[in-house]
The first five atom37 places (N, CA, C, CB, O) and aatype in JSON, in Angstrom:
{
  "aatype": [12, 19, 0, 17, 1, 14, 5, 10, 18, 11, 16, 16, 7, 11, 16, 1, 7, 0, 14, 14, 3, 19, 19, 15, 8, 0, 0, 0, 16, 9, 3, 1, 9, 19, 0, 1, 15, 2, 0, 16, 14, 9, 10, 16, 10, 1, 8, 10, 0, 0, 10, 15, 6, 15, 3, 18, 0, 13, 10, 1, 0, 19, 16, 0, 1, 5, 10, 0, 6, 14, 18, 1, 19, 13, 1, 10, 5, 11, 15, 1, 14, 1, 5, 5, 5, 14, 7, 18, 1, 16, 9, 4, 19, 14, 3, 0, 1, 10, 1, 1, 19, 5, 1, 17, 10, 19, 3, 2, 19, 10, 2, 8, 10, 0, 14, 8, 14, 0, 15, 19, 0, 18, 0, 14, 7, 16, 16, 10, 1, 6, 0, 0, 7, 1],
  "atom_mask": [
    [1, 1, 1, 1, 1],
    [1, 1, 1, 1, 1],
    [1, 1, 1, 1, 1],
    [1, 1, 1, 1, 1],
    [1, 1, 1, 1, 1],
    [1, 1, 1, 1, 1],
    [1, 1, 1, 1, 1],
    [1, 1, 1, 1, 1],
    [1, 1, 1, 1, 1],
    [1, 1, 1, 1, 1],
    [1, 1, 1, 1, 1],
    [1, 1, 1, 1, 1],
    [1, 1, 1, 0, 1],
    [1, 1, 1, 1, 1],
    [1, 1, 1, 1, 1],
    [1, 1, 1, 1, 1],
    [1, 1, 1, 0, 1],
    [1, 1, 1, 1, 1],
    [1, 1, 1, 1, 1],
    [1, 1, 1, 1, 1],
    [1, 1, 1, 1, 1],
    [1, 1, 1, 1, 1],
    [1, 1, 1, 1, 1],
    [1, 1, 1, 1, 1],
    [1, 1, 1, 1, 1],
    [1, 1, 1, 1, 1],
    [1, 1, 1, 1, 1],
    [1, 1, 1, 1, 1],
    [1, 1, 1, 1, 1],
    [1, 1, 1, 1, 1],
    [1, 1, 1, 1, 1],
    [1, 1, 1, 1, 1],
    [1, 1, 1, 1, 1],
    [1, 1, 1, 1, 1],
    [1, 1, 1, 1, 1],
    [1, 1, 1, 1, 1],
    [1, 1, 1, 1, 1],
    [1, 1, 1, 1, 1],
    [1, 1, 1, 1, 1],
    [1, 1, 1, 1, 1],
    [1, 1, 1, 1, 1],
    [1, 1, 1, 1, 1],
    [1, 1, 1, 1, 1],
    [1, 1, 1, 1, 1],
    [1, 1, 1, 1, 1],
    [1, 1, 1, 1, 1],
    [1, 1, 1, 1, 1],
    [1, 1, 1, 1, 1],
    [1, 1, 1, 1, 1],
    [1, 1, 1, 1, 1],
    [1, 1, 1, 1, 1],
    [1, 1, 1, 1, 1],
    [1, 1, 1, 1, 1],
    [1, 1, 1, 1, 1],
    [1, 1, 1, 1, 1],
    [1, 1, 1, 1, 1],
    [1, 1, 1, 1, 1],
    [1, 1, 1, 1, 1],
    [1, 1, 1, 1, 1],
    [1, 1, 1, 1, 1],
    [1, 1, 1, 1, 1],
    [1, 1, 1, 1, 1],
    [1, 1, 1, 1, 1],
    [1, 1, 1, 1, 1],
    [1, 1, 1, 1, 1],
    [1, 1, 1, 1, 1],
    [1, 1, 1, 1, 1],
    [1, 1, 1, 1, 1],
    [1, 1, 1, 1, 1],
    [1, 1, 1, 1, 1],
    [1, 1, 1, 1, 1],
    [1, 1, 1, 1, 1],
    [1, 1, 1, 1, 1],
    [1, 1, 1, 1, 1],
    [1, 1, 1, 1, 1],
    [1, 1, 1, 1, 1],
    [1, 1, 1, 1, 1],
    [1, 1, 1, 1, 1],
    [1, 1, 1, 1, 1],
    [1, 1, 1, 1, 1],
    [1, 1, 1, 1, 1],
    [1, 1, 1, 1, 1],
    [1, 1, 1, 1, 1],
    [1, 1, 1, 1, 1],
    [1, 1, 1, 1, 1],
    [1, 1, 1, 1, 1],
    [1, 1, 1, 0, 1],
    [1, 1, 1, 1, 1],
    [1, 1, 1, 1, 1],
    [1, 1, 1, 1, 1],
    [1, 1, 1, 1, 1],
    [1, 1, 1, 1, 1],
    [1, 1, 1, 1, 1],
    [1, 1, 1, 1, 1],
    [1, 1, 1, 1, 1],
    [1, 1, 1, 1, 1],
    [1, 1, 1, 1, 1],
    [1, 1, 1, 1, 1],
    [1, 1, 1, 1, 1],
    [1, 1, 1, 1, 1],
    [1, 1, 1, 1, 1],
    [1, 1, 1, 1, 1],
    [1, 1, 1, 1, 1],
    [1, 1, 1, 1, 1],
    [1, 1, 1, 1, 1],
    [1, 1, 1, 1, 1],
    [1, 1, 1, 1, 1],
    [1, 1, 1, 1, 1],
    [1, 1, 1, 1, 1],
    [1, 1, 1, 1, 1],
    [1, 1, 1, 1, 1],
    [1, 1, 1, 1, 1],
    [1, 1, 1, 1, 1],
    [1, 1, 1, 1, 1],
    [1, 1, 1, 1, 1],
    [1, 1, 1, 1, 1],
    [1, 1, 1, 1, 1],
    [1, 1, 1, 1, 1],
    [1, 1, 1, 1, 1],
    [1, 1, 1, 1, 1],
    [1, 1, 1, 1, 1],
    [1, 1, 1, 1, 1],
    [1, 1, 1, 1, 1],
    [1, 1, 1, 1, 1],
    [1, 1, 1, 0, 1],
    [1, 1, 1, 1, 1],
    [1, 1, 1, 1, 1],
    [1, 1, 1, 1, 1],
    [1, 1, 1, 1, 1],
    [1, 1, 1, 1, 1],
    [1, 1, 1, 1, 1],
    [1, 1, 1, 1, 1],
    [1, 1, 1, 0, 1],
    [1, 1, 1, 1, 1]
  ],
  "atom_positions": [
    [[110.11, 82.14, 106.87], [109.72, 81.45, 105.66], [110.83, 80.49, 105.26], [109.4, 82.45, 104.52], [112.01, 80.81, 105.36]],
    [[110.45, 79.31, 104.8], [111.4, 78.35, 104.27], [111.94, 78.9, 102.96], [110.74, 76.94, 104.08], [111.2, 79.54, 102.21]],
    [[113.21, 78.66, 102.67], [113.81, 79.19, 101.45], [113.01, 78.77, 100.22], [115.27, 78.71, 101.32], [112.64, 77.6, 100.06]],
    [[112.74, 79.72, 99.36], [111.98, 79.49, 98.13], [112.86, 78.76, 97.13], [111.46, 80.83, 97.53], [113.95, 79.21, 96.8]],
    [[112.37, 77.63, 96.65], [113.09, 76.8, 95.69], [112.2, 76.59, 94.45], [113.49, 75.42, 96.33], [111.39, 75.66, 94.42]],
    [[112.35, 77.46, 93.44], [111.46, 77.36, 92.28], [111.58, 76.03, 91.54], [111.75, 78.48, 91.33], [110.58, 75.52, 91.01]],
    [[112.78, 75.47, 91.49], [112.94, 74.21, 90.76], [112.15, 73.08, 91.42], [114.43, 73.82, 90.67], [111.5, 72.29, 90.75]],
    [[112.21, 73.02, 92.75], [111.44, 72.01, 93.49], [109.95, 72.22, 93.27], [111.78, 72.07, 95.01], [109.2, 71.26, 93.08]],
    [[109.52, 73.47, 93.29], [108.11, 73.79, 93.07], [107.66, 73.32, 91.69], [107.86, 75.32, 93.23], [106.62, 72.68, 91.55]],
    [[108.45, 73.63, 90.69], [108.1, 73.25, 89.31], [108.1, 71.73, 89.14], [109.08, 73.89, 88.3], [107.23, 71.17, 88.48]],
    [[109.07, 71.07, 89.73], [109.14, 69.61, 89.65], [107.94, 68.97, 90.33], [110.45, 69.09, 90.28], [107.34, 68.03, 89.8]],
    [[107.59, 69.47, 91.49], [106.43, 68.95, 92.23], [105.15, 69.19, 91.43], [106.32, 69.62, 93.62], [104.29, 68.31, 91.35]],
    [[105.01, 70.37, 90.83], [103.85, 70.66, 90.01], [103.73, 69.71, 88.84], [0.0, 0.0, 0.0], [102.64, 69.23, 88.53]],
    [[104.84, 69.44, 88.19], [104.85, 68.52, 87.05], [104.47, 67.11, 87.5], [106.25, 68.5, 86.37], [103.67, 66.44, 86.84]],
    [[105.04, 66.67, 88.63], [104.74, 65.34, 89.18], [103.26, 65.18, 89.5], [105.58, 65.08, 90.44], [102.68, 64.11, 89.32]],
    [[102.65, 66.26, 89.98], [101.23, 66.2, 90.37], [100.3, 66.46, 89.19], [100.96, 67.22, 91.47], [99.08, 66.46, 89.36]],
    [[100.86, 66.69, 88.02], [100.03, 66.85, 86.83], [99.43, 68.23, 86.65], [0.0, 0.0, 0.0], [98.46, 68.38, 85.91]],
    [[99.99, 69.23, 87.3], [99.48, 70.6, 87.14], [99.87, 71.1, 85.75], [100.04, 71.55, 88.26], [100.94, 70.77, 85.25]],
    [[99.01, 71.9, 85.13], [99.35, 72.46, 83.82], [100.64, 73.29, 83.9], [98.19, 73.32, 83.28], [100.78, 74.11, 84.81]],
    [[101.57, 73.09, 82.98], [102.87, 73.79, 83.03], [102.74, 75.31, 83.06], [103.71, 73.39, 81.85], [103.52, 75.97, 83.75]],
    [[101.78, 75.87, 82.33], [101.65, 77.33, 82.33], [101.17, 77.84, 83.7], [100.68, 77.78, 81.23], [101.56, 78.92, 84.13]],
    [[100.32, 77.07, 84.37], [99.84, 77.47, 85.7], [101.01, 77.44, 86.68], [98.7, 76.52, 86.19], [101.18, 78.38, 87.47]],
    [[101.82, 76.4, 86.64], [102.98, 76.28, 87.52], [103.96, 77.41, 87.25], [103.67, 74.9, 87.34], [104.5, 78.0, 88.18]],
    [[104.2, 77.7, 85.97], [105.13, 78.76, 85.6], [104.66, 80.12, 86.09], [105.31, 78.79, 84.09], [105.46, 80.89, 86.63]],
    [[103.37, 80.43, 85.92], [102.83, 81.71, 86.38], [102.87, 81.8, 87.91], [101.4, 81.9, 85.88], [103.19, 82.85, 88.46]],
    [[102.55, 80.71, 88.58], [102.58, 80.7, 90.05], [104.01, 80.92, 90.54], [102.02, 79.36, 90.6], [104.23, 81.69, 91.48]],
    [[104.98, 80.26, 89.92], [106.39, 80.43, 90.32], [106.83, 81.87, 90.09], [107.3, 79.46, 89.53], [107.56, 82.43, 90.91]],
    [[106.4, 82.47, 88.99], [106.76, 83.87, 88.71], [106.15, 84.8, 89.76], [106.3, 84.28, 87.3], [106.78, 85.77, 90.18]],
    [[104.92, 84.51, 90.17], [104.26, 85.32, 91.2], [105.02, 85.21, 92.51], [102.79, 84.88, 91.39], [105.26, 86.22, 93.19]],
    [[105.39, 83.99, 92.88], [106.16, 83.79, 94.11], [107.5, 84.51, 94.02], [106.38, 82.28, 94.38], [107.92, 85.13, 94.99]],
    [[108.16, 84.44, 92.88], [109.44, 85.14, 92.69], [109.29, 86.63, 92.98], [109.97, 84.93, 91.25], [110.13, 87.22, 93.66]],
    [[108.22, 87.24, 92.45], [108.0, 88.68, 92.66], [107.76, 89.01, 94.13], [106.82, 89.17, 91.82], [108.27, 90.0, 94.65]],
    [[106.98, 88.17, 94.8], [106.69, 88.41, 96.22], [107.96, 88.28, 97.05], [105.61, 87.44, 96.73], [108.23, 89.11, 97.92]],
    [[108.71, 87.23, 96.8], [109.94, 86.99, 97.56], [110.97, 88.09, 97.32], [110.54, 85.62, 97.19], [111.7, 88.47, 98.23]],
    [[111.03, 88.6, 96.09], [111.98, 89.66, 95.76], [111.65, 90.97, 96.47], [112.02, 89.88, 94.26], [112.55, 91.75, 96.78]],
    [[110.38, 91.22, 96.74], [109.95, 92.48, 97.32], [109.88, 92.48, 98.84], [108.62, 92.84, 96.79], [109.97, 93.54, 99.47]],
    [[109.74, 91.3, 99.44], [109.55, 91.27, 100.89], [109.97, 89.91, 101.43], [108.09, 91.58, 101.26], [110.35, 89.0, 100.68]],
    [[109.88, 89.8, 102.73], [110.15, 88.52, 103.37], [108.83, 87.84, 103.75], [111.04, 88.73, 104.62], [108.81, 86.91, 104.55]],
    [[107.73, 88.31, 103.15], [106.41, 87.74, 103.42], [106.29, 86.37, 102.77], [105.3, 88.67, 102.92], [106.86, 86.12, 101.71]],
    [[105.55, 85.5, 103.42], [105.3, 84.17, 102.87], [104.24, 84.28, 101.77], [104.84, 83.19, 103.98], [103.13, 84.73, 102.05]],
    [[104.55, 83.87, 100.54], [103.56, 83.91, 99.47], [102.44, 82.89, 99.71], [104.23, 83.64, 98.11], [102.7, 81.77, 100.15]],
    [[101.21, 83.3, 99.43], [100.05, 82.42, 99.54], [99.34, 82.46, 98.2], [99.08, 82.86, 100.72], [98.93, 83.52, 97.75]],
    [[99.21, 81.31, 97.57], [98.64, 81.27, 96.22], [97.14, 80.99, 96.19], [99.35, 80.23, 95.41], [96.44, 81.52, 95.33]],
    [[96.65, 80.19, 97.1], [95.24, 79.82, 97.11], [94.78, 79.63, 98.55], [94.99, 78.52, 96.28], [95.59, 79.61, 99.48]],
    [[93.49, 79.49, 98.7], [92.94, 79.22, 100.03], [93.43, 77.87, 100.55], [91.4, 79.25, 99.99], [93.73, 77.73, 101.74]],
    [[93.52, 76.88, 99.67], [94.04, 75.56, 100.07], [95.51, 75.68, 100.5], [93.89, 74.53, 98.91], [95.95, 75.01, 101.44]],
    [[96.26, 76.55, 99.8], [97.66, 76.79, 100.16], [97.74, 77.43, 101.55], [98.35, 77.7, 99.1], [98.58, 77.04, 102.36]],
    [[96.87, 78.41, 101.83], [96.82, 79.02, 103.15], [96.49, 77.98, 104.21], [95.78, 80.16, 103.19], [97.1, 77.98, 105.28]],
    [[95.55, 77.11, 103.93], [95.19, 76.07, 104.9], [96.4, 75.19, 105.2], [94.02, 75.21, 104.36], [96.65, 74.85, 106.36]],
    [[97.14, 74.82, 104.18], [98.32, 73.97, 104.39], [99.4, 74.72, 105.18], [98.89, 73.48, 103.04], [99.98, 74.18, 106.12]],
    [[99.66, 75.96, 104.79], [100.71, 76.74, 105.46], [100.38, 77.0, 106.92], [100.91, 78.06, 104.74], [101.26, 76.93, 107.78]],
    [[99.12, 77.29, 107.21], [98.72, 77.63, 108.58], [98.26, 76.41, 109.37], [97.61, 78.66, 108.54], [97.83, 76.53, 110.52]],
    [[98.36, 75.23, 108.74], [97.94, 73.98, 109.38], [96.5, 74.08, 109.87], [98.88, 73.63, 110.55], [96.17, 73.73, 111.0]],
    [[95.63, 74.58, 108.97], [94.22, 74.76, 109.27], [93.38, 73.86, 108.39], [93.8, 76.23, 109.1], [93.85, 73.33, 107.38]],
    [[92.14, 73.7, 108.77], [91.21, 72.89, 108.02], [90.68, 73.66, 106.81], [90.04, 72.43, 108.91], [90.08, 74.72, 106.97]],
    [[90.92, 73.14, 105.62], [90.49, 73.82, 104.39], [88.97, 74.0, 104.36], [90.94, 73.03, 103.16], [88.49, 75.07, 103.99]],
    [[88.22, 72.99, 104.75], [86.75, 73.08, 104.72], [86.26, 74.22, 105.62], [86.11, 71.73, 105.16], [85.32, 74.93, 105.26]],
    [[86.9, 74.39, 106.77], [86.53, 75.49, 107.66], [86.82, 76.83, 107.0], [87.29, 75.38, 109.0], [85.96, 77.71, 107.01]],
    [[88.01, 77.0, 106.43], [88.36, 78.26, 105.77], [87.42, 78.53, 104.59], [89.81, 78.23, 105.28], [87.02, 79.68, 104.36]],
    [[87.07, 77.5, 103.86], [86.15, 77.65, 102.72], [84.78, 78.11, 103.22], [86.02, 76.31, 101.94], [84.16, 78.98, 102.61]],
    [[84.32, 77.53, 104.31], [83.02, 77.93, 104.88], [83.05, 79.38, 105.36], [82.64, 77.0, 106.04], [82.07, 80.11, 105.19]],
    [[84.16, 79.8, 105.96], [84.28, 81.19, 106.42], [84.26, 82.14, 105.23], [85.59, 81.38, 107.24], [83.51, 83.12, 105.23]],
    [[85.06, 81.87, 104.21], [85.14, 82.77, 103.07], [83.87, 82.78, 102.23], [86.32, 82.4, 102.19], [83.56, 83.77, 101.58]],
    [[83.13, 81.68, 102.24], [81.87, 81.6, 101.5], [80.71, 82.11, 102.35], [81.6, 80.16, 101.05], [79.56, 82.1, 101.91]],
    [[81.01, 82.57, 103.57], [80.01, 83.06, 104.5], [78.92, 82.02, 104.78], [79.38, 84.34, 103.96], [77.73, 82.34, 104.86]],
    [[79.36, 80.77, 104.91], [78.44, 79.68, 105.18], [78.31, 79.36, 106.67], [78.88, 78.45, 104.43], [77.41, 78.62, 107.06]],
    [[79.2, 79.91, 107.48], [79.1, 79.69, 108.93], [78.09, 80.67, 109.51], [80.49, 79.85, 109.62], [77.98, 81.8, 109.04]],
    [[77.38, 80.23, 110.51], [76.38, 81.1, 111.13], [77.05, 82.4, 111.61], [75.69, 80.39, 112.33], [76.57, 83.49, 111.3]],
    [[78.13, 82.28, 112.33], [78.85, 83.47, 112.8], [80.23, 83.04, 113.29], [78.06, 84.19, 113.94], [80.35, 82.43, 114.35]],
    [[81.28, 83.36, 112.52], [82.62, 82.98, 112.95], [83.17, 83.89, 114.05], [83.56, 82.99, 111.77], [84.29, 83.69, 114.53]],
    [[82.38, 84.89, 114.46], [82.79, 85.81, 115.52], [81.74, 85.83, 116.63], [83.02, 87.24, 114.96], [80.54, 85.75, 116.36]],
    [[82.21, 85.94, 117.86], [81.31, 86.2, 118.99], [81.33, 87.7, 119.18], [81.77, 85.42, 120.32], [82.39, 88.29, 119.39]],
    [[80.17, 88.33, 119.12], [80.07, 89.79, 119.16], [79.36, 90.2, 120.45], [79.31, 90.33, 117.9], [78.32, 89.65, 120.81]],
    [[79.94, 91.2, 121.14], [79.31, 91.74, 122.34], [79.74, 93.18, 122.51], [79.66, 90.9, 123.59], [80.67, 93.65, 121.86]],
    [[79.04, 93.89, 123.4], [79.35, 95.29, 123.64], [79.83, 95.49, 125.07], [78.12, 96.17, 123.36], [79.36, 94.85, 126.0]],
    [[80.78, 96.41, 125.21], [81.25, 96.82, 126.53], [81.04, 98.32, 126.65], [82.76, 96.45, 126.75], [81.21, 99.07, 125.68]],
    [[80.68, 98.75, 127.83], [80.52, 100.18, 128.03], [81.9, 100.83, 128.1], [79.71, 100.48, 129.32], [82.8, 100.32, 128.77]],
    [[82.05, 101.95, 127.4], [83.31, 102.68, 127.42], [83.45, 103.42, 128.74], [83.39, 103.68, 126.24], [82.46, 103.85, 129.34]],
    [[84.69, 103.55, 129.2], [84.91, 104.4, 130.36], [84.83, 105.84, 129.84], [86.3, 104.09, 131.07], [85.32, 106.14, 128.75]],
    [[84.23, 106.73, 130.62], [83.97, 108.08, 130.13], [83.87, 109.05, 131.3], [82.67, 108.12, 129.3], [83.61, 108.66, 132.44]],
    [[84.1, 110.33, 131.0], [83.84, 111.34, 132.04], [82.36, 111.38, 132.39], [84.32, 112.75, 131.57], [81.53, 111.04, 131.54]],
    [[82.0, 111.78, 133.6], [80.61, 111.75, 134.07], [79.65, 112.56, 133.21], [80.55, 112.26, 135.47], [78.49, 112.18, 133.07]],
    [[80.11, 113.67, 132.62], [79.18, 114.53, 131.9], [78.85, 114.01, 130.51], [79.76, 115.91, 131.79], [77.93, 114.53, 129.87]],
    [[79.54, 113.03, 130.02], [79.27, 112.51, 128.68], [78.23, 111.39, 128.71], [80.56, 112.0, 128.03], [78.06, 110.7, 129.72]],
    [[77.53, 111.23, 127.58], [76.57, 110.13, 127.43], [77.34, 108.81, 127.44], [75.73, 110.3, 126.11], [78.5, 108.75, 127.01]],
    [[76.7, 107.74, 127.92], [77.38, 106.45, 127.89], [77.66, 106.02, 126.45], [76.55, 105.38, 128.62], [76.83, 106.2, 125.56]],
    [[78.81, 105.46, 126.24], [79.15, 104.94, 124.93], [79.49, 103.47, 125.05], [0.0, 0.0, 0.0], [79.79, 102.96, 126.13]],
    [[79.43, 102.81, 123.92], [79.72, 101.38, 123.92], [80.76, 101.05, 122.86], [78.45, 100.56, 123.69], [80.83, 101.7, 121.82]],
    [[81.54, 100.06, 123.15], [82.54, 99.56, 122.21], [82.09, 98.15, 121.81], [83.99, 99.56, 122.85], [81.82, 97.31, 122.67]],
    [[82.02, 97.9, 120.51], [81.65, 96.58, 120.02], [82.92, 95.73, 119.92], [80.93, 96.66, 118.64], [83.91, 96.15, 119.32]],
    [[82.88, 94.57, 120.5], [84.0, 93.64, 120.49], [83.62, 92.43, 119.64], [84.39, 93.21, 121.96], [82.54, 91.86, 119.82]],
    [[84.49, 92.04, 118.72], [84.26, 90.87, 117.87], [85.41, 89.9, 118.1], [84.15, 91.28, 116.35], [86.56, 90.2, 117.75]],
    [[85.13, 88.76, 118.68], [86.14, 87.75, 119.0], [86.01, 86.6, 118.01], [85.99, 87.24, 120.48], [84.97, 85.95, 117.95]],
    [[87.06, 86.35, 117.22], [86.95, 85.27, 116.23], [86.97, 83.89, 116.87], [88.07, 85.38, 115.23], [87.52, 83.69, 117.95]],
    [[86.35, 82.95, 116.18], [86.42, 81.53, 116.52], [87.9, 81.16, 116.69], [85.73, 80.64, 115.41], [88.75, 81.72, 115.99]],
    [[88.23, 80.26, 117.57], [89.63, 79.91, 117.86], [90.37, 79.48, 116.59], [89.69, 78.8, 118.9], [91.55, 79.81, 116.42]],
    [[89.7, 78.73, 115.71], [90.36, 78.28, 114.48], [90.66, 79.46, 113.56], [89.49, 77.25, 113.74], [91.72, 79.52, 112.94]],
    [[89.73, 80.39, 113.48], [89.92, 81.57, 112.65], [91.0, 82.47, 113.25], [88.6, 82.35, 112.49], [91.82, 83.03, 112.53]],
    [[90.99, 82.61, 114.56], [92.0, 83.42, 115.24], [93.4, 82.88, 114.96], [91.73, 83.45, 116.75], [94.34, 83.65, 114.77]],
    [[93.54, 81.56, 114.94], [94.86, 80.96, 114.66], [95.33, 81.31, 113.25], [94.8, 79.43, 114.84], [96.51, 81.62, 113.06]],
    [[94.43, 81.27, 112.28], [94.79, 81.63, 110.9], [95.13, 83.12, 110.82], [93.64, 81.29, 109.92], [96.09, 83.5, 110.16]],
    [[94.34, 83.95, 111.49], [94.61, 85.39, 111.48], [95.97, 85.68, 112.09], [93.51, 86.14, 112.24], [96.72, 86.52, 111.58]],
    [[96.3, 85.01, 113.18], [97.61, 85.21, 113.82], [98.72, 84.77, 112.89], [97.69, 84.43, 115.17], [99.75, 85.44, 112.79]],
    [[98.52, 83.65, 112.18], [99.52, 83.16, 111.24], [99.73, 84.21, 110.13], [99.08, 81.8, 110.63], [100.87, 84.48, 109.75]],
    [[98.65, 84.79, 109.62], [98.76, 85.81, 108.57], [99.53, 87.04, 109.06], [97.36, 86.22, 108.08], [100.35, 87.59, 108.33]],
    [[99.25, 87.46, 110.28], [99.97, 88.61, 110.84], [101.46, 88.3, 110.95], [99.4, 88.99, 112.23], [102.3, 89.09, 110.51]],
    [[101.78, 87.14, 111.52], [103.18, 86.78, 111.75], [103.97, 86.5, 110.47], [103.25, 85.57, 112.64], [105.15, 86.83, 110.39]],
    [[103.32, 85.91, 109.47], [104.05, 85.44, 108.3], [103.88, 86.3, 107.05], [103.64, 84.07, 107.98], [104.62, 86.14, 106.08]],
    [[102.9, 87.2, 107.07], [102.67, 88.05, 105.9], [102.69, 89.52, 106.3], [101.33, 87.7, 105.23], [103.59, 90.26, 105.89]],
    [[101.72, 89.94, 107.07], [101.54, 91.37, 107.33], [102.71, 92.02, 108.05], [100.3, 91.57, 108.14], [103.05, 93.16, 107.73]],
    [[103.32, 91.34, 108.99], [104.46, 91.93, 109.7], [105.69, 92.1, 108.82], [104.82, 91.08, 110.9], [106.66, 92.74, 109.23]],
    [[105.67, 91.52, 107.63], [106.81, 91.62, 106.71], [106.59, 92.64, 105.61], [107.1, 90.27, 106.1], [107.43, 92.8, 104.72]],
    [[105.46, 93.34, 105.66], [105.13, 94.32, 104.63], [105.01, 95.69, 105.27], [103.82, 93.93, 103.91], [104.63, 95.82, 106.43]],
    [[105.33, 96.72, 104.49], [105.17, 98.09, 104.98], [103.69, 98.46, 104.91], [106.03, 99.09, 104.14], [103.03, 98.21, 103.9]],
    [[103.17, 99.04, 105.98], [101.76, 99.45, 105.94], [101.57, 100.63, 104.98], [101.26, 99.83, 107.36], [102.52, 101.36, 104.68]],
    [[100.36, 100.79, 104.51], [100.02, 101.93, 103.66], [100.27, 103.2, 104.47], [98.53, 101.85, 103.15], [100.03, 103.21, 105.68]],
    [[100.75, 104.29, 103.85], [101.03, 105.52, 104.6], [99.82, 106.07, 105.36], [101.53, 106.58, 103.65], [99.99, 106.72, 106.39]],
    [[98.61, 105.81, 104.87], [97.42, 106.31, 105.55], [97.01, 105.41, 106.72], [96.28, 106.42, 104.57], [96.14, 105.79, 107.5]],
    [[97.61, 104.25, 106.85], [97.26, 103.31, 107.9], [98.24, 103.46, 109.05], [97.24, 101.86, 107.38], [99.42, 103.13, 108.92]],
    [[97.75, 103.96, 110.17], [98.64, 104.15, 111.32], [98.19, 103.39, 112.55], [98.74, 105.61, 111.65], [98.98, 103.19, 113.47]],
    [[96.94, 102.97, 112.59], [96.39, 102.39, 113.81], [97.17, 101.19, 114.3], [94.96, 102.0, 113.59], [97.38, 101.04, 115.51]],
    [[97.61, 100.32, 113.4], [98.28, 99.1, 113.84], [99.72, 99.04, 113.38], [97.54, 97.9, 113.34], [100.34, 97.97, 113.42]],
    [[100.27, 100.15, 112.94], [101.66, 100.18, 112.5], [102.57, 100.02, 113.71], [101.98, 101.49, 111.74], [102.35, 100.65, 114.74]],
    [[103.61, 99.17, 113.59], [104.53, 99.0, 114.71], [105.13, 100.34, 115.14], [105.66, 98.01, 114.34], [105.54, 101.15, 114.3]],
    [[105.19, 100.56, 116.44], [105.78, 101.78, 116.97], [104.82, 102.96, 117.04], [0.0, 0.0, 0.0], [105.21, 104.03, 117.51]],
    [[103.59, 102.8, 116.6], [102.6, 103.88, 116.65], [101.79, 103.76, 117.94], [101.67, 103.85, 115.4], [101.27, 102.69, 118.25]],
    [[101.68, 104.85, 118.66], [100.89, 104.83, 119.89], [99.42, 105.12, 119.55], [101.43, 105.87, 120.92], [99.11, 105.63, 118.48]],
    [[98.55, 104.78, 120.48], [97.13, 105.04, 120.3], [96.88, 106.54, 120.14], [96.32, 104.49, 121.5], [96.04, 106.95, 119.34]],
    [[97.6, 107.35, 120.89], [97.44, 108.81, 120.8], [97.83, 109.3, 119.4], [98.3, 109.52, 121.88], [97.14, 110.14, 118.83]],
    [[98.92, 108.78, 118.85], [99.34, 109.19, 117.49], [98.3, 108.77, 116.45], [100.71, 108.59, 117.13], [97.98, 109.54, 115.54]],
    [[97.78, 107.56, 116.59], [96.79, 107.06, 115.64], [95.52, 107.89, 115.7], [96.48, 105.59, 115.91], [94.93, 108.2, 114.66]],
    [[95.07, 108.26, 116.89], [93.86, 109.04, 117.05], [94.03, 110.46, 116.56], [93.43, 109.05, 118.5], [93.06, 111.1, 116.15]],
    [[95.25, 110.97, 116.6], [95.5, 112.34, 116.19], [95.59, 112.55, 114.7], [0.0, 0.0, 0.0], [95.68, 113.69, 114.25]],
    [[95.57, 111.51, 113.92], [95.72, 111.66, 112.46], [94.4, 111.7, 111.77], [96.55, 110.56, 111.87], [94.35, 111.82, 110.55]]
  ]
}
């Protein structure tokens, strides 16, 4: 994350005509996030689009559920012992643009935060066997 500069943020907000109370509250929110973690603060969907170098209209369509399907969904047969019934695993592959934003969020936000104690499946250092055993 680029070093947080509240004075620059406030000056830019004033220059762009943003209401002073909105800028002040946003700066305070960023201060709290930066103080607690090294995660990149995201204030709005437009802010996420700018940070992740993504198309705002695309992100808006995804969040408004206006796209036909931002994921390609298919099933794969699970490998299994012979005596068990066949099982299937559903795979959901995001659109390349969405995948890029998701990767940006993982790298710049989620990897800088501690996971919830009940969440073990994707916690760094947790094996699949440990996750399945909980």
